[in-house]
C-alpha positions as YAML, in Angstrom:
chain: A
units: angstrom
residues:
- id: 1
  name: UNK
  ca: [122.87, 135.35, 56.27]
- id: 2
  name: UNK
  ca: [123.77, 135.86, 59.82]
- id: 3
  name: UNK
  ca: [122.92, 133.00, 62.22]
- id: 4
  name: UNK
  ca: [120.39, 133.82, 65.34]
- id: 5
  name: UNK
  ca: [121.05, 132.26, 68.51]
- id: 6
  name: UNK
  ca: [117.79, 130.45, 69.08]
- id: 7
  name: UNK
  ca: [117.83, 131.05, 72.91]
- id: 8
  name: UNK
  ca: [118.40, 134.89, 72.31]
- id: 9
  name: UNK
  ca: [115.34, 134.93, 69.65]
- id: 10
  name: UNK
  ca: [113.23, 133.04, 72.35]
- id: 11
  name: UNK
  ca: [114.28, 135.68, 75.27]
- id: 12
  name: UNK
  ca: [113.00, 138.35, 72.81]
- id: 13
  name: UNK
  ca: [109.58, 137.14, 72.96]
- id: 14
  name: UNK
  ca: [108.87, 136.99, 76.65]
- id: 15
  name: UNK
  ca: [111.67, 138.90, 78.18]
- id: 16
  name: UNK
  ca: [110.57, 142.32, 79.70]
- id: 17
  name: UNK
  ca: [112.57, 144.94, 81.62]
- id: 18
  name: UNK
  ca: [110.95, 146.51, 84.79]
- id: 19
  name: UNK
  ca: [111.92, 150.21, 86.03]
- id: 20
  name: UNK
  ca: [111.28, 151.97, 89.38]
- id: 21
  name: UNK
  ca: [111.83, 155.55, 88.21]
- id: 22
  name: UNK
  ca: [112.92, 158.11, 90.57]
- id: 23
  name: UNK
  ca: [114.53, 161.58, 89.76]
- id: 24
  name: UNK
  ca: [117.98, 160.73, 91.24]
- id: 25
  name: UNK
  ca: [117.88, 156.99, 90.27]
- id: 26
  name: UNK
  ca: [116.15, 154.44, 88.14]
- id: 27
  name: UNK
  ca: [116.05, 150.87, 89.43]
- id: 28
  name: UNK
  ca: [115.88, 147.93, 86.74]
- id: 29
  name: UNK
  ca: [114.94, 144.48, 86.90]
- id: 30
  name: UNK
  ca: [114.36, 141.59, 84.31]
- id: 31
  name: UNK
  ca: [111.79, 139.21, 83.81]
- id: 32
  name: UNK
  ca: [110.22, 136.32, 81.68]
- id: 33
  name: UNK
  ca: [106.63, 135.70, 81.26]
- id: 34
  name: UNK
  ca: [107.47, 131.98, 80.54]
- id: 35
  name: UNK
  ca: [108.90, 131.58, 84.13]
- id: 36
  name: UNK
  ca: [106.91, 134.41, 85.61]
- id: 37
  name: UNK
  ca: [110.08, 135.35, 87.55]
- id: 38
  name: UNK
  ca: [111.57, 138.76, 88.01]
- id: 39
  name: UNK
  ca: [115.19, 139.56, 89.04]
- id: 40
  name: UNK
  ca: [116.72, 142.65, 89.97]
- id: 41
  name: UNK
  ca: [119.38, 143.87, 87.36]
- id: 42
  name: UNK
  ca: [120.91, 147.28, 88.27]
- id: 43
  name: UNK
  ca: [120.59, 151.00, 89.50]
- id: 44
  name: UNK
  ca: [121.09, 153.75, 86.99]
- id: 45
  name: UNK
  ca: [122.13, 157.09, 88.30]
- id: 46
  name: UNK
  ca: [120.21, 159.80, 86.82]
- id: 47
  name: UNK
  ca: [122.19, 162.55, 84.64]
- id: 48
  name: UNK
  ca: [121.40, 166.18, 85.77]
- id: 49
  name: UNK
  ca: [117.86, 164.88, 87.04]
- id: 50
  name: UNK
  ca: [117.57, 163.16, 83.54]
- id: 51
  name: UNK
  ca: [117.36, 159.31, 82.83]
- id: 52
  name: UNK
  ca: [120.73, 157.85, 81.63]
- id: 53
  name: UNK
  ca: [119.47, 156.83, 78.07]
- id: 54
  name: UNK
  ca: [122.75, 155.48, 76.96]
- id: 55
  name: UNK
  ca: [122.70, 152.63, 79.60]
- id: 56
  name: UNK
  ca: [119.03, 152.11, 79.22]
- id: 57
  name: UNK
  ca: [119.67, 151.77, 75.64]
- id: 58
  name: UNK
  ca: [122.62, 149.39, 76.30]
- id: 59
  name: UNK
  ca: [120.09, 147.18, 78.62]
- id: 60
  name: UNK
  ca: [117.63, 147.21, 76.01]
- id: 61
  name: UNK
  ca: [120.20, 145.90, 73.27]
- id: 62
  name: UNK
  ca: [121.65, 143.26, 75.34]
- id: 63
  name: UNK
  ca: [118.27, 141.80, 76.72]
- id: 64
  name: UNK
  ca: [115.97, 142.47, 73.55]
- id: 65
  name: UNK
  ca: [112.81, 143.11, 75.50]
- id: 66
  name: UNK
  ca: [109.48, 142.46, 74.26]
- id: 67
  name: UNK
  ca: [108.08, 145.38, 76.47]
- id: 68
  name: UNK
  ca: [109.01, 147.62, 79.19]
- id: 69
  name: UNK
  ca: [107.12, 147.81, 82.47]
- id: 70
  name: UNK
  ca: [107.02, 150.97, 84.71]
- id: 71
  name: UNK
  ca: [106.08, 151.76, 88.16]
- id: 72
  name: UNK
  ca: [103.68, 154.62, 88.55]
- id: 73
  name: UNK
  ca: [102.95, 156.10, 91.99]
- id: 74
  name: UNK
  ca: [99.98, 157.74, 93.06]
- id: 75
  name: UNK
  ca: [98.42, 159.33, 96.32]
- id: 76
  name: UNK
  ca: [96.46, 156.93, 98.29]
- id: 77
  name: UNK
  ca: [93.11, 158.47, 96.91]
- id: 78
  name: UNK
  ca: [94.36, 157.69, 93.23]
- id: 79
  name: UNK
  ca: [95.36, 161.34, 92.47]
- id: 80
  name: UNK
  ca: [98.34, 162.08, 91.14]
- id: 81
  name: UNK
  ca: [101.47, 163.03, 93.29]
- id: 82
  name: UNK
  ca: [104.07, 165.53, 92.44]
- id: 83
  name: UNK
  ca: [106.30, 162.93, 90.40]
- id: 84
  name: UNK
  ca: [103.50, 161.37, 88.66]
- id: 85
  name: UNK
  ca: [104.01, 163.27, 85.56]
- id: 86
  name: UNK
  ca: [107.62, 162.63, 85.45]
- id: 87
  name: UNK
  ca: [107.06, 158.90, 85.70]
- id: 88
  name: UNK
  ca: [104.44, 159.47, 82.80]
- id: 89
  name: UNK
  ca: [106.90, 161.44, 80.66]
- id: 90
  name: UNK
  ca: [109.49, 158.62, 81.40]
- id: 91
  name: UNK
  ca: [107.04, 156.20, 79.96]
- id: 92
  name: UNK
  ca: [106.44, 158.13, 76.81]
- id: 93
  name: UNK
  ca: [110.21, 158.66, 76.29]
- id: 94
  name: UNK
  ca: [110.94, 154.95, 76.62]
- id: 95
  name: UNK
  ca: [108.08, 154.33, 74.02]
- id: 96
  name: UNK
  ca: [109.26, 156.76, 71.64]
- id: 97
  name: UNK
  ca: [113.20, 155.93, 71.98]
- id: 98
  name: UNK
  ca: [112.93, 152.14, 71.85]
- id: 99
  name: UNK
  ca: [109.65, 151.32, 69.95]
- id: 100
  name: UNK
  ca: [108.75, 149.07, 72.63]
- id: 101
  name: UNK
  ca: [105.23, 148.99, 74.27]
- id: 102
  name: UNK
  ca: [105.43, 150.32, 77.79]
- id: 103
  name: UNK
  ca: [102.91, 149.02, 80.56]
- id: 104
  name: UNK
  ca: [102.29, 151.03, 83.64]
- id: 105
  name: UNK
  ca: [102.04, 149.09, 87.04]
- id: 106
  name: UNK
  ca: [100.62, 150.95, 90.08]
- id: 107
  name: UNK
  ca: [103.78, 150.97, 92.48]
- id: 108
  name: UNK
  ca: [102.33, 151.37, 95.57]
- id: 109
  name: UNK
  ca: [104.89, 151.50, 98.23]
- id: 110
  name: UNK
  ca: [107.44, 149.16, 96.26]
- id: 111
  name: UNK
  ca: [110.39, 151.23, 97.61]
- id: 112
  name: UNK
  ca: [109.21, 151.13, 101.06]
- id: 113
  name: UNK
  ca: [108.83, 147.55, 100.79]
- id: 114
  name: UNK
  ca: [111.90, 146.92, 99.29]
- id: 115
  name: UNK
  ca: [113.57, 148.93, 102.05]
- id: 116
  name: UNK
  ca: [111.70, 146.94, 104.80]
- id: 117
  name: UNK
  ca: [112.89, 143.72, 103.21]
- id: 118
  name: UNK
  ca: [116.50, 144.58, 102.96]
- id: 119
  name: UNK
  ca: [116.88, 146.70, 106.01]
- id: 120
  name: UNK
  ca: [114.49, 144.59, 108.47]
- id: 121
  name: UNK
  ca: [114.50, 140.97, 107.11]
- id: 122
  name: UNK
  ca: [117.96, 140.77, 105.59]
- id: 123
  name: UNK
  ca: [119.86, 143.08, 107.67]
- id: 124
  name: UNK
  ca: [121.22, 145.10, 104.91]
- id: 125
  name: UNK
  ca: [123.42, 148.02, 106.34]
- id: 126
  name: UNK
  ca: [122.04, 151.47, 105.31]
- id: 127
  name: UNK
  ca: [124.97, 152.38, 103.22]
- id: 128
  name: UNK
  ca: [124.51, 149.32, 101.20]
- id: 129
  name: UNK
  ca: [120.86, 149.82, 100.98]
- id: 130
  name: UNK
  ca: [121.02, 152.76, 98.30]
- id: 131
  name: UNK
  ca: [122.71, 150.99, 95.98]
- id: 132
  name: UNK
  ca: [119.93, 147.95, 95.86]
- id: 133
  name: UNK
  ca: [116.53, 149.34, 96.96]
- id: 134
  name: UNK
  ca: [115.48, 150.38, 93.55]
- id: 135
  name: UNK
  ca: [116.61, 147.17, 92.06]
- id: 136
  name: UNK
  ca: [114.41, 145.35, 94.41]
- id: 137
  name: UNK
  ca: [111.50, 147.81, 93.84]
- id: 138
  name: UNK
  ca: [111.74, 147.41, 90.50]
- id: 139
  name: UNK
  ca: [111.91, 143.38, 90.62]
- id: 140
  name: UNK
  ca: [108.68, 144.14, 92.66]
- id: 141
  name: UNK
  ca: [107.12, 146.42, 90.03]
- id: 142
  name: UNK
  ca: [107.77, 143.64, 87.37]
- id: 143
  name: UNK
  ca: [106.84, 140.65, 89.42]
- id: 144
  name: UNK
  ca: [103.50, 142.30, 89.95]
- id: 145
  name: UNK
  ca: [102.98, 142.78, 86.10]
- id: 146
  name: UNK
  ca: [104.19, 139.29, 85.56]
- id: 147
  name: UNK
  ca: [101.97, 137.81, 87.98]
- id: 148
  name: UNK
  ca: [98.98, 139.83, 86.14]
- id: 149
  name: UNK
  ca: [99.84, 138.50, 82.81]
- id: 150
  name: UNK
  ca: [99.73, 135.04, 84.43]
- id: 151
  name: UNK
  ca: [96.64, 135.32, 85.99]
- id: 152
  name: UNK
  ca: [95.09, 136.72, 82.70]
- id: 153
  name: UNK
  ca: [96.57, 133.84, 80.58]
- id: 154
  name: UNK
  ca: [94.96, 131.30, 83.17]
- id: 155
  name: UNK
  ca: [91.69, 133.04, 83.29]
- id: 156
  name: UNK
  ca: [91.63, 132.63, 79.28]
- id: 157
  name: UNK
  ca: [92.52, 129.12, 79.62]
- id: 158
  name: UNK
  ca: [89.76, 128.27, 81.79]
...
């Protein structure tokens, strides 16, 4: 019987991958409910306007997430914008391909926030911005979800 690394087995229970979906690239972050901390992971280029399922599969195999969190954008009035249906399709495909729960989070302005943080506050040059802005947006999406989970857990305990 193969031995299971106890740390890796623990990660599976509380590790989540977060995604900032875009038609050209997808930002990915990783976080744990135990620490309520999300970290940027990588940016995946889309292939012919399709997600690179091979890389996403490799990330799922490496991190063994308990679930996946995807940012969903909508207009200010709550109506779908032109990319919302593609984001929802991405969620369905993730769930179908990896048999993991997929949680949707309102991503209101996360990419804008990421750009502002990188460009204005950290003085990241525009040429470098492209490579990391989606990872940071994915981190903000996942961090929002982790914060919500922590709040829910704390409200149940009181």
